[in-house]
C-alpha positions in Angstrom: 12.8 -17.3 6.7 10.2 -20.0 6.3 8.3 -20.1 3.0 5.1 -20.8 4.9 3.1 -17.6 5.9 3.6 -16.9 9.5 0.7 -16.9 11.9 -0.2 -14.0 14.3 1.4 -14.2 17.7 -0.5 -15.6 20.7 -0.7 -12.1 22.1 -2.2 -10.9 18.9 -4.8 -13.7 18.9 -5.6 -12.9 22.5 -6.2 -9.2 21.5 -8.5 -10.3 18.7 -10.5 -12.6 21.0 -10.7 -9.9 23.6 -12.3 -7.6 21.0 -14.7 -10.2 19.8 -15.8 -11.0 23.3 -16.5 -7.3 24.0 -13.1 -6.4 25.3 -11.7 -2.8 25.3 -9.2 -3.2 22.4 -8.3 0.3 21.0 -9.5 -0.8 17.6 -13.1 -1.4 18.8 -13.9 2.3 18.8 -11.8 3.6 16.0 -14.6 4.0 13.5 -17.3 4.7 16.1 -18.0 8.3 17.3 -15.5 9.2 19.9 -15.9 12.8 20.9 -12.9 13.9 22.9 -12.9 17.5 24.1 -9.9 19.6 23.2 -10.3 21.3 26.6 -9.2 18.0 28.2 -6.0 18.0 26.2 -4.5 21.5 26.5 -2.4 22.4 23.5 0.6 23.2 25.6 0.6 19.6 26.9 -0.2 17.7 23.7 2.1 19.8 21.4 5.4 20.4 23.0 7.5 20.5 19.7 5.9 23.4 17.8 3.7 21.4 15.4 0.7 23.0 13.5 -1.7 22.3 16.4 -4.1 24.8 17.9 -6.9 24.5 20.4 -9.3 23.8 17.5 -7.4 22.0 14.8 -4.3 20.0 13.7 -2.7 20.2 10.3 -1.3 17.2 8.4 0.3 16.9 4.9 -0.8 14.9 1.8 2.0 14.4 -0.6 1.3 12.4 -3.8 1.7 12.8 -7.6 -1.5 14.2 -9.1 0.4 15.1 -12.3 2.8 13.1 -14.4 3.0 9.4 -15.2 2.3 8.3 -11.6 -1.0 10.2 -11.3 -2.9 7.2 -12.7 -1.8 5.3 -9.5 -1.6 8.0 -6.9 -4.9 9.9 -7.3 -6.8 7.2 -5.5 -4.5 7.5 -2.5 -5.3 11.2 -2.2 -9.0 10.5 -2.5 -8.8 7.8 0.2 -6.9 10.0 2.6 -9.3 12.8 2.2 -12.2 10.5 2.8 -10.6 9.2 6.0 -10.0 12.8 7.2 -13.6 13.8 6.5 -14.9 10.8 8.4 -12.6 11.4 11.4 -13.6 15.0 11.5 -17.3 14.0 11.5 -16.6 11.9 14.6 -15.0 14.8 16.5 -11.5 14.8 15.1 -8.3 13.9 17.0 -8.1 14.8 20.6 -11.0 17.1 20.0 -9.4 18.9 17.1 -10.5 19.0 13.5 -7.9 17.8 10.9 -6.9 20.3 8.3 -4.6 19.2 5.4 -2.1 20.9 3.1 -1.7 19.0 -0.2 1.4 19.1 -2.3 2.1 17.5 -5.7 5.2 15.4 -6.0 4.6 15.6 -9.8 6.1 12.1 -10.5 9.5 13.7 -9.8 11.7 12.4 -6.9 13.6 15.7 -6.2 10.2 17.5 -6.1 9.0 15.0 -3.5 12.0 15.8 -1.3 11.4 19.6 -1.7 7.7 19.3 -0.9 8.4 17.1 2.1 10.8 19.7 3.5 8.2 22.4 3.0 5.5 20.5 4.8 7.8 19.7 7.8 9.8 22.9 8.1 7.5 25.6 6.9 4.1 24.1 7.5 5.1 22.1 10.6 2.5 19.4 9.9 1.9 16.8 12.5 2.2 13.9 10.1 2.3 13.3 6.3 0.3 10.7 4.3 2.3 10.3 1.1 4.5 8.9 -1.7 3.8 5.9 -3.9 7.0 4.7 -5.6 10.0 3.6 -3.6 12.0 6.2 -5.5 9.8 9.0 -4.0 10.0 7.3 -0.5 13.8 7.1 -0.7 13.9 10.7 -1.8 11.9 12.0 1.2 13.3 9.6 3.9 16.4 11.7 4.8 14.1 14.7 5.1 11.7 13.0 7.5 14.6 11.6 9.5 16.5 14.9 9.7 13.4 16.9 10.8 11.7 14.1 12.7 8.6 14.0 10.7 6.2 11.1 10.6 5.2 9.5 7.2 2.4 7.0 6.5 3.5 5.2 3.3 0.8 3.2 1.6 2.4 1.2 -1.2 3.5 -2.4 -1.4 7.2 -2.3 -1.7 10.5 -4.3 -1.8 11.2 -4.2 2.0 14.8 -3.9 3.2 13.8 -0.8 5.1 12.6 0.0 8.6 12.6 3.7 9.5 11.5 5.0 12.9 9.9 7.9 10.9 7.7 5.8 8.7 4.6 3.5 9.2 4.4 1.2 6.2 0.7 0.5 5.5 1.3 -1.5 2.4 2.9 -5.0 2.2 6.7 -5.7 2.0 8.3 -8.4 -0.1 7.7 -11.5 2.0 4.0 -10.8 2.2 3.6 -10.2 -1.6 6.5 -11.3 -3.8 7.5 -14.6 -2.0 3.9 -15.5 -1.2 2.8 -14.8 -4.8 5.5 -16.9 -6.3 4.7 -19.8 -3.9 1.1 -19.6 -5.0 1.8 -19.7 -8.8 4.3 -22.6 -8.5 2.2 -24.6 -6.1 -1.2 -23.9 -7.8 -0.3 -23.6 -11.4 2.9 -25.7 -11.6 5.0 -22.8 -13.0 8.6 -23.6 -13.6 9.9 -20.7 -15.7 9.6 -17.0 -15.3 10.2 -13.8 -17.4 10.8 -10.8 -15.1 9.7 -7.4 -16.4 9.7 -4.1 -14.6 9.9 -0.3 -14.7 13.5 0.9 -14.2 13.8 2.1 -10.7 14.5 0.7 -7.2 11.2 -1.1 -6.4 10.9 -3.2 -9.6 14.6 -4.0 -9.7 14.9 -4.9 -6.0 11.6 -6.8 -6.1 12.8 -8.8 -9.1 16.1 -9.5 -7.3 14.1 -11.0 -4.4 11.8 -12.8 -6.9 14.8 -14.3 -8.8 16.4 -15.5 -5.5 13.2 -17.2 -4.5 12.6 -18.7 -7.9 16.1 -20.1 -8.0 15.8 -21.3 -4.4 12.8 -23.4 -5.5 15.0 -24.9 -8.2 13.1 -23.1 -11.0 14.3 -20.9 -13.9 14.3 -17.2 -14.9 14.4 -17.1 -18.7 14.5 -13.3 -19.1 14.7 -10.0 -17.3 14.0 -6.5 -18.7 13.5 -3.0 -17.4 12.1 0.2 -19.0 11.9 3.8 -17.9 8.8 5.2 -16.2 6.5 6.5 -18.9 7.9 4.0 -21.5 5.2 3.1 -24.2 7.0 0.8 -26.7 6.9 -2.8 -25.5 6.7 -4.8 -28.7 10.4 -5.8 -28.6 10.2 -7.3 -25.1 6.8 -9.0 -26.0 8.6 -10.7 -28.9 11.4 -11.8 -26.5 8.7 -13.2 -24.2 7.1 -15.1 -27.1 10.4 -16.7 -28.1 11.5 -17.7 -24.5 8.1 -19.3 -23.8 8.0 -18.7 -20.0 5.3 -20.3 -17.8 4.9 -16.9 -16.1 5.3 -13.3 -17.1 6.1 -11.6 -13.7 5.2 -8.0 -14.4 6.1 -5.0 -12.3 5.4 -2.3 -14.8 4.4 0.9 -13.0 2.1 3.9 -13.7 0.9 5.0 -17.1 3.2 2.5 -18.9 0.8 -0.2 -18.0 -1.8 1.1 -20.5 0.6 0.6 -23.4 2.0 -2.7 -22.2 -1.3 -4.5 -21.7 -2.8 -3.2 -24.9 0.3 -4.2 -26.9 0.3 -7.6 -25.2 -3.2 -8.2 -26.3 -2.5 -6.9 -29.8 0.4 -9.3 -30.1 -2.1 -12.2 -29.7 -1.2 -13.1 -26.1 -4.5 -14.2 -24.6 -4.1 -14.1 -20.8 -7.3 -16.1 -20.3 -5.4 -19.1 -21.7 -2.6 -18.7 -19.2 0.1 -19.7 -21.8 1.9 -17.8 -20.5 0.2 -16.9 -17.2 0.7 -13.2 -16.2 1.2 -12.4 -12.5 1.6 -8.8 -11.5 2.3 -7.1 -8.2 1.8 -3.6 -9.6 -1.6 -3.4 -11.3 -4.5 -2.5 -9.1 -8.0 -1.6 -10.0 -6.8 2.0 -10.3 -4.4 1.1 -13.2 -7.0 -1.1 -14.8 -9.3 1.9 -15.0 -6.8 3.3 -17.5 -5.8 0.0 -19.1 -9.3 -1.2 -19.8 -10.6 -4.5 -18.3 -10.8 -6.1 -21.7 -7.0 -5.6 -22.1 -6.0 -7.4 -18.9 -8.7 -10.0 -18.4 -7.2 -13.3 -17.3 -4.2 -11.8 -15.5 -3.5 -12.5 -11.9 -2.4 -10.0 -9.2 -0.9 -10.7 -5.7 -1.9 -8.1 -3.2 -3.6 -7.8 0.2 -6.7 -5.9 -1.0 -9.2 -6.0 -3.9 -12.3 -3.9 -4.2 -14.4 -7.1 -4.6 -13.6 -8.3 -1.0 -16.9 -9.4 0.5 -16.9 -8.3 4.1 -19.0 -5.7 5.9 -16.1 -3.3 6.5 -15.3 -3.2 2.7 -18.9 -2.9 1.6 -19.3 0.2 3.7 -15.9 1.6 2.6 -16.6 1.1 -1.1 -20.1 2.7 -0.7 -18.6 5.8 1.1 -15.7 6.1 -1.3 -18.0 6.1 -4.3 -20.4 8.5 -2.6 -17.6 11.0 -2.1 -15.8 10.5 -5.4 -18.3 9.2 -7.9 -19.9 5.8 -8.9 -17.4 5.3 -11.7 -14.4 5.4 -9.3 -12.5 2.2 -8.4 -10.4 1.2 -5.4 -7.1 -0.6 -5.6 -4.7 -2.0 -3.0 -2.7 1.2 -2.4 -5.8 3.3 -2.3 -7.1 1.2 0.6 -3.7 1.2 2.4 -3.7 5.0 2.1 -7.1 5.1 3.7 -5.6 3.3 6.8 -3.0 6.1 7.3 -5.1 8.8 8.9 -7.0 6.2 11.1 -3.7 4.6 12.3 -2.3 8.1 13.1 -5.5 9.1 15.0 -5.3 5.9 17.0 -1.6 6.4 17.9 -2.2 10.1 18.8 -5.1 9.2 21.1 -3.2 6.3 22.6 -0.2 8.6 23.3 -2.4 11.5 24.4 -0.1 13.8 22.3 0.7 15.0 18.8 4.4 14.9 19.5 6.1 12.7 16.9 8.3 10.8 19.4 5.2 9.9 21.5 3.1 8.9 18.5 6.0 6.7 17.3 6.2 5.0 20.7 2.5 4.4 20.8 2.2 3.0 17.2 3.3 -0.7 17.7 0.3 -2.8 18.7 -2.3 -0.4 17.2 -5.1 -2.5 15.7 -7.8 -1.9 13.2 -10.6 -4.5 13.2 -12.6 -2.2 10.9 -10.1 -1.9 8.1 -11.6 -2.6 4.6 -9.1 -5.4 4.1 -10.1 -6.9 7.5 -8.1 -7.0 10.7 -4.6 -5.4 10.6 -2.1 -4.6 13.4 1.1 -2.5 13.5 4.2 -4.6 14.1 7.1 -3.3 16.1 9.0 -3.0 12.8 6.4 -0.4 11.7 4.8 -2.6 9.0 1.4 -4.2 9.2 0.3 -7.8 9.8 -2.0 -8.5 6.9 -3.3 -11.3 4.7 -1.9 -12.1 1.2 -4.5 -12.5 -1.6 -4.4 -13.4 -5.3 -7.0 -11.9 -7.6 -8.0 -13.0 -11.2 -8.7 -10.0 -13.5 -12.2 -9.9 -15.1 -13.3 -8.0 -18.1 -15.3 -5.5 -15.9 -12.0 -4.2 -14.4 -12.4 -6.0 -11.1 -10.5 -8.9 -9.6 -12.1 -12.1 -8.4 -10.3 -13.3 -5.2 -9.0 -16.9 -5.9 -6.7 -17.3 -2.9 -6.0 -15.8 0.5 -3.9 -16.9 3.4 -5.8 -18.4 6.3 -4.0 -16.1 8.8 -2.3 -12.7 8.8 1.2 -12.8 7.5 3.8 -11.3 9.8 5.9 -8.6 8.1 9.6 -9.4 7.7 11.3 -6.5 5.9 14.7 -8.1 6.2 14.2 -11.7 5.2 17.2 -13.9 5.7 18.8 -14.9 2.5 17.1 -12.3 0.3 19.1 -9.2 1.0 
């Protein structure tokens, strides 16, 4: 795969121009009132597989950790999904039906995620599920969704190397985040050596495997690589190793509550990230985690993601306003929270394009779905069930927000199976 971010296809550009010129692209009306009457979509016709759909409502599932070490990261996803559902209902729902939801707690435990996923699909017969955060939780539920033909909207940036017909991936995969971020730090900051650090499960390990391959492909050096269990709080030993190895970049994929301890201990050890010696680049710390870490403990770090709360566009200004109105002025919005918000809207668009709640028909309708009104900007569902999206780099400020210092000119095409990185 080329190291240069790929541009949208000609057909995609045509779709965007059509919308801007007043065309009838599906995305044009997604966030505008669209009152479809349930009477025009008889239940027997739009629900042929026994899902939880009646003449008046449709039930979906929300499956995230609201307890345990991952709650610091996943609570925002729950809030965003509930906001989207409330907004969709205010506009008349989906095929004239109000969305109801059943929420389950994965409790930061992968077997629990699988158990709750089966309950939602088999017992509750939900029409779709918005859920998971870690790759471990996604891998735990994937066989359940494929066995029972459920449909999952997964919001987290992840390692790629997966393409399930039962999942829409609304976060970025490795080529859109890991490879693009390393290219940025080497080209912009002249970085030549890296220390890879992560939590000990599939996403950080696989992401760092991809990162190492790309670093070495560029002729650069990895001077250290360490992993620690989720929930780990003692990082002084690895911080000492980092100081001794003197990398240009600390490439950090620490996840969940462990971030609070790591960044506080990094600061206490005298590593001033504002001096960028070493520079810290993370792909796991969003504004949600900074809320727990404290902006003063991470100021000067960089993050590579597709969304930051500080994005200055009309879509995002409205989204931030409505999110805070629903959940409180002190709330923040990170990359995964925004990607979770897209799930219900993309599902609504696919259902209405298909004219059915049946999973097979919604799956068939999903590729090509566009959102011009996404807070991050324009996104589109690829045939591989991932989203075209921009890559951005943010610089952490003391107030807990990121200042965007880089973004790709065009959307980056998702490539979950990049040649040479598997």
